[in-house]
C-alpha positions as CSV (number, residue, x, y, z in Angstrom):
1,M,-49.9,47.6,40.8
2,K,-52.3,49.1,38.3
3,L,-52.7,45.9,36.4
4,R,-54.0,43.9,39.4
5,A,-56.2,46.7,40.5
6,I,-58.1,46.5,37.1
7,G,-58.3,42.7,37.1
8,L,-55.3,41.9,34.8
9,R,-52.5,39.5,35.6
10,I,-49.0,41.0,35.5
11,T,-47.3,39.6,32.4
12,L,-44.1,40.5,30.5
13,P,-45.9,41.8,27.5
14,R,-48.1,44.1,29.5
15,L,-45.2,45.3,31.6
16,S,-43.1,45.9,28.5
17,V,-45.8,47.9,26.7
18,L,-46.6,49.9,29.8
19,S,-42.9,50.6,30.4
20,V,-42.5,52.1,26.9
21,L,-45.6,54.2,27.2
22,A,-44.6,55.4,30.7
23,E,-41.3,56.7,29.5
24,S,-43.1,59.3,27.3
25,P,-46.5,59.6,29.0
26,Q,-47.7,62.6,27.0
27,Q,-46.5,61.3,23.6
28,W,-48.8,59.5,21.3
29,M,-47.3,56.4,19.7
30,D,-48.5,53.8,17.2
31,A,-48.3,50.1,18.1
32,N,-45.4,49.6,15.7
33,T,-43.3,52.2,17.5
34,V,-44.1,50.6,20.8
35,F,-43.2,47.2,19.3
36,Q,-39.9,48.4,18.0
37,Q,-39.0,49.9,21.4
38,V,-40.0,46.7,23.2
39,V,-37.8,44.6,20.9
40,A,-34.9,47.1,21.2
41,R,-34.9,46.4,24.9
42,G,-34.4,42.7,24.2
43,A,-37.9,41.4,24.8
44,F,-39.2,38.8,22.3
45,M,-42.7,39.7,21.3
46,R,-44.8,39.7,18.1
47,L,-46.5,42.9,16.8
48,S,-49.9,41.1,17.2
49,V,-49.2,40.8,20.9
50,V,-48.6,44.5,21.2
51,Y,-51.9,45.2,19.5
52,H,-53.7,42.8,21.8
53,V,-52.1,44.4,24.9
54,M,-52.9,47.9,23.7
55,Q,-56.5,46.9,23.2
56,E,-56.7,45.3,26.6
57,L,-55.2,48.4,28.3
58,E,-57.5,50.7,26.4
59,C,-60.6,48.7,27.4
60,R,-59.5,48.9,31.0
61,G,-58.8,52.7,30.8
62,L,-55.0,52.6,31.3
63,V,-54.3,53.7,27.7
64,L,-56.0,56.3,25.5
65,R,-56.5,55.6,21.8
66,E,-56.9,58.1,19.0
67,W,-57.3,57.7,15.2
68,R,-55.1,59.9,12.9
69,N,-55.2,60.2,9.2
70,G,-51.8,59.5,7.6
71,I,-50.4,59.0,4.2
72,R,-51.5,55.3,4.3
73,G,-54.9,55.9,5.8
74,H,-56.1,55.8,9.4
75,K,-53.7,54.8,12.1
76,A,-54.4,54.1,15.8
77,I,-52.1,55.9,18.2
78,Y,-51.9,55.4,21.9
79,K,-50.7,57.1,25.1
80,L,-50.7,56.3,28.7
81,N,-53.8,57.5,30.5
82,S,-52.1,59.0,33.6
83,I,-53.9,60.5,36.6
84,E,-52.5,63.8,35.5
85,T,-54.3,63.6,32.1
86,P,-57.3,65.8,32.3
87,V,-60.5,64.2,31.1
88,H,-61.2,67.3,29.1
89,E,-58.0,67.1,27.1
90,H,-58.8,67.2,23.4
91,T,-56.7,67.3,20.3
92,M,-56.9,69.1,17.0
93,V,-55.3,67.1,14.2
94,C,-54.6,68.1,10.6
95,R,-56.3,65.8,8.2
96,Q,-53.6,66.2,5.7
97,C,-50.3,65.8,7.6
98,G,-51.4,64.4,10.9
99,V,-49.8,67.0,13.1
100,G,-51.7,67.4,16.3
101,I,-51.9,69.8,19.2
102,S,-53.6,69.3,22.6
103,I,-56.2,71.9,23.5
104,D,-57.7,72.5,26.9
105,A,-61.4,73.1,26.5
106,P,-63.1,71.9,29.7
107,D,-66.5,73.3,28.6
108,L,-66.6,71.5,25.2
109,P,-67.9,68.1,26.4
110,N,-70.8,69.8,28.3
111,K,-71.8,71.9,25.3
112,L,-71.6,68.8,23.0
113,R,-73.5,66.7,25.6
114,K,-76.3,69.3,25.6
115,L,-76.4,69.5,21.8
116,A,-76.5,65.7,21.5
117,R,-79.4,65.6,24.0
118,T,-81.4,68.0,22.0
119,Q,-81.1,65.6,19.1
120,G,-81.9,62.5,21.2
121,L,-78.3,61.3,21.3
122,V,-75.8,60.6,24.0
123,L,-72.1,61.7,23.9
124,A,-70.3,58.4,23.7
125,S,-66.6,59.1,24.2
126,Q,-63.9,61.5,25.4
127,P,-61.3,62.8,24.9
128,M,-62.2,64.2,21.4
129,V,-60.2,64.6,18.2
130,I,-61.2,67.6,16.2
131,H,-60.0,67.3,12.6
132,V,-58.7,70.5,10.9
133,I,-56.4,71.4,8.0
134,C,-53.4,73.3,9.2
135,D,-51.9,76.5,7.6
136,Q,-49.1,74.4,6.1
137,C,-51.5,72.1,4.3
138,T,-54.0,74.8,3.2
139,P,-53.7,75.8,-0.4
140,E,-52.5,79.4,-0.8
141,G,-55.4,81.7,-1.2
142,G,-57.8,79.1,0.3
């Protein structure tokens, strides 16, 4: 089991959250959506427990987290970090509406790593989120 392999005990909250994420491994979900699906399956759990489990799983590398801008500000979204998920998978996200698309740019991290090095910096994280404004949100003539 993945949980034991990364030093975590197998618990109902962890299994419940992983089960929801595993059903849609390529779909990004916020903690509230995961919580609603866990409760719909009959498990009793508080939203704070879902956030705690998501944080644990992210720290151990089982879950990826991204920040998206929404109507109510920034929102953390999560998806399962499967073996099939390439480490160079990046996302372009519209700052206005939050729509996102995955892009495959395997050379991007190397280019950014080199650029960071020239400035005395170290590239700290991957995958990357590139914020854009989509055609639907761009004012006409802009």
